[in-house]
N, C-alpha and C positions, 0 to 999 in steps of 0.2 A: 776608360779609367774613371773611377768614381770620385766624387767631390763631396766635401762636408757641407757645402753651402748651396743655397738655391739660386742666388744671383750670380751671374757669370763672372763679372769682374768689377772691381771698384771703379768709381768715376774717373780716376786718373790712370786707368790701366793702359790707355793708348800711349801714354808717355813712356811706359815700360816696354810695351810690345814693339814700339817703333824706335825706342831709345833716342828720341828727339824731343826738344821743347822742355826738357827738365832743367831744374836748377843746377848750375855748374858748381860742383863741390871740389873741383880740382885745386883751387887756391887753398882751401882749408886742408885738404889731404896732404899738401906739400909743406904745411907749416910744421915746425918742430918746436916742442916745448921742453924745458928742463925736466928731468925725471922727477915725478912727484913722490914724496916720501909716504910710506904706509899705504900701500894699495890694497884693493879688495882681492879676494881669492880669484884665481883664473877662472874664466868661463870653462866648464868641462868640455872635453871633446878632443884633447890631444893637439895635433897639428892644427894651426890656425886659431887656437883658443886665444882669447884676448884677456890680458890682465887689466882689471879695472884699477883706476887711480882715484885717490880721494879728492872730493870736491873742496873748493877753496874754503868754504865756511865750516868744514869738518863734519857736517851732518847732512843726511838726505832729507827730503821734504817731509818724510814721515817720522823724523826724529831718530832714525837708526844711525849710529855712528858709522862713518865711512870705514870700509874694511869688513863690515858685518852684513853686507848685502846678500840677498838671496842668490843661489847659484847661477841663475840665468839673468841676473841684473848687473849692469856695470854703470858706475858713475862716470859720465863722459867728461874728458878734459881734452885740451889741445894735444896732450901727449899720447892719448890712446885713440883719438878720433880716426886716424888713418887706418889703424888695425880694425876698427869696427866697420869702416866702409869696405875694407877688403873682405871681412868676414861675411858681408852681405852677398857675396858670390856663392856662399855655402848655405846660409840660412838668412831669412829676412831679419833685419835689425829695426826695431821700433824705437824711435827716439821720442822720449817724453820731455818736452821743454817746459821747465817750471821755474818759479821764482818765489822767494820767501815772502814777498809782499802780496802774493796771490792766494786768497783763502781757498780757492778751488784746487790748487796744485796738489795738496796732500791727498785728497780723495781720488783725484785722477791718477796719480802715480801708483797709489796703493791698488786701485782697481786694475790697472794695466798689469801690475806685477802679479797679482793673483791669477788673472786670466792667462797670461803668458806662461806661467809655471805649469798650467794644466795641459799645455801642448807637448809636454815631454821632450823639450829641447829643439823643437822645430822653429822656435822664435827666440830672439834675444831682446831684452829691454835695455836701452841706454838712457839713463836719467841724466838730463843736462840742465844744470843751473845756469840760466842765461845771464845772470849777474857775473858769474865766474867765467863764462865763455860766451860773450855777446856776439862774437863773429858767427857762431852757429845760427843764432836767431836771424841774423842778417842774411846768411846764405840760404836758409829755408824760407826767407821772406815772411817770417812770422809776424802777424799783426797784433796778437794778444797771447797771453799765457793763462792757463796751460794749453799746450797744443801738442798733438801727436802726429808725427810724420814717420813713415816707414822708408827704408832704403833697401832696394833689391838690385844687386849687380851694380851698385854705385849710383843708382837712379832713385830720386825721392818720389814717394807717393803720399800725398796729403791724406790723412785719415779723419781727424776731427779736432775741434777746438772746444775748450771748456770741460766741465766735469762730465763724466759718463759712467754708467754702471755696467755690470757684466752683461746684462741683456742687450745693451747698445754696442758694447765693444766686441763681443764674440763674433757676431756676423761680419763685422768689418775685417777681423783677423782671419776668419774663414775665407773671405774673398781674397785677402792678401796672399794667403798660402796658395790659392788657386792660380793667381796671376804669377806668383813665384814659380810654381810648377811649370806653367806654360813657357817660362823663360829658362827652364833648366835648373832652377834653384830648389833642390829637394833634400838637402842635407839635414842632419840632426846632430846636435851636440851632446845628447844624452842629458841626464839630470831632469829636474822638474817632476811634477806629479802628473802622470798620464790621466786623461779623462776617464771616468768610470764607465761611461756609456758611449758607444760609437754613435756618430750622427746618422740620422735617418737618410735612406737612399733618396736620390732625386727622382722625380717623375720621369718616365722614359723619354719624353720629348725634351725635357730640360737636360737630361743626361746626354742625349744626342747633340744638343746645342753646345754643351760644355766640351764634349769630345771634339767637335768641329773647331771650337775656339782653340783648343790645345794644338790641333793640327794646322792652325792658321787659316782655316777655311771659313771665313766670316759669312760668305754667302750661304753655305750649308747651315750654319748656325742660325742665320736669319730665317731660313726656310722652316727650321724646326720650331722656332719661336712663333712664327706666323701660324703654323699649324696648331700649336698649343692655344693660341688666341682664338682660332676658329672653333676649337673644341670647347674652350672655356673663356669667353670674352672678358670675364672679370679677373683673369689671372694677372695680377699686378706684377708678379715676378717675371712673367714672360714679356709683358709690355716693357718693363725696365730693361730686361735682357736684350730685347729687339733694338731698343734705342741705343744701347751701348755697342752692340756689334755693328750697327749701321754707322755709328761714329767711327769705330775702328776701321771699317771698310773705306770710309772717306779719307782717313788719314794714312792708311797703309801705303798708297803709292807715292806719297809726297817725300821728296828728298829734302835735305837741309837747304839746298839752293831754292827749291820750290817754296819752302815755308818763308824764307827771307823775302822772296819776290812777292809772295802773297801779302805779307805784312806791309811791304812798301806800297803795293797797289791799294790796299785798304786805307792807308794813311792819305794817299793822294786822291782817292775816289771814294769819299764817304757814302755815296749813294749807289755804289756798285754792289749789288746784292750778293754776287758770288764771292767777292773779296771779303765782305763783312761777315757772311756766314762761315766762310773758310777760317778766318781768324778766330771767330767765336769757337769753332771746333778745336783749334789749337789751344786756346786759352783754357777751355774746360779740361782737355787732356793734360795740360800742364799744371792744373790746380788753381788757375786764376778764374775761379767760377764767377765771382761778382763782375769782373771785367767783361767776361763773355756775355753774361745775361744782360748787363747794362748796354753793351754794344748793340745787341739785337733789338732791345726795347727802344733805344734811340733811333735806330733805323726805321722801326715801325712808326714812330712818332713823326718822322720826316717824310714818309712816303705813303702813297695811296695806290689802290688798284691791285692787280694780281701779285706784284712784288710784295706788297704789304702782307697779303694772306700767306704767301710762301714763307716769309720771315716769321709770321705768327705760328705757323705749323712747326717750323724748325725749333722755335723757342719752346714749344710744348714738349717736343722730343728731348731737348736738352734738360728740361725739368725732370723728365723721367730718368735721364742719365745721372743727374746729380742726386735725385731722391726727392720725391714730392713733399716730404715732411721737413726738408732742410730749411733752415731759417732764411738762407739766401734766396731760395726759390720763393718763399712766402713774400719776401720784399719785392722780388721781380714781378710776381703776380700783381701786387698792388700797383707797381709802376706801369705794368701793361694795361691795367684797367684805366689808369689815368689818361694814358695816351689814346686809348680806344674810345673812351666815353667822355 
């Protein structure tokens, strides 16, 4: 099966593939709100389509009156949130959390809307005013707005924070669709403007790795990425892909009981390298990137000898998982330099 993107999965893919460690949305899904007057047109697609409801302030962040949203955009409220979460079993739903006081909100939501419309109904945008729906920001553990978080099969996948343009957004959405497909979410609601040009095919070894990921064979995916790196050591996509599938391989065998025990051991034994690195894996997969990187940096600062080097190597691998240009990685690199030198 072909894929539109070159990277195998987004940083938080393991939380989807294992369906563990993600934010619990059940409390929000069970909340019921009075029907809102004057909703948006339904999202096209017949059964399972979601009727958008108007935001409290009456306008979306780009100034468009509620009820005039694009076909694949819904203004999120307590009343329609559960429907959107249920819809994520058919197509990924991208939640754009915005606020009127944030000057970047307008450009972020507009950019997301334009890009999502180009996917021809394979994605839905949910624009959420956190002033009108503060519980959503709490559930997604949002630290600042604007923030984009996807939901697939009811499980959240952090995407990005702050303003972003199409060139930054599209690769993330390509990766999101790839992870959604690996979890059986391949529906389309119709509507939207299909892209004019199809994506370029993946290099053969990258395609082999992606097919292995879809089959759940992370070892075979790792073999393909290692071969790609042997043939082209400067292949940054293969390096990132290898780090990601190795992360998923480490997480795959863990049960919910295992993860709880691992966190308990890490809390009780701060210098236990296996426990600290294990929890760092869980945190990266669950979207708690800063916590994960800070945990490993702190361990390196407290320890010396072989364990310190093991932790340093793992930290560099996690940098590749998150993305070497990510601001959180840049901060962690600075912190690592301070503890090493």
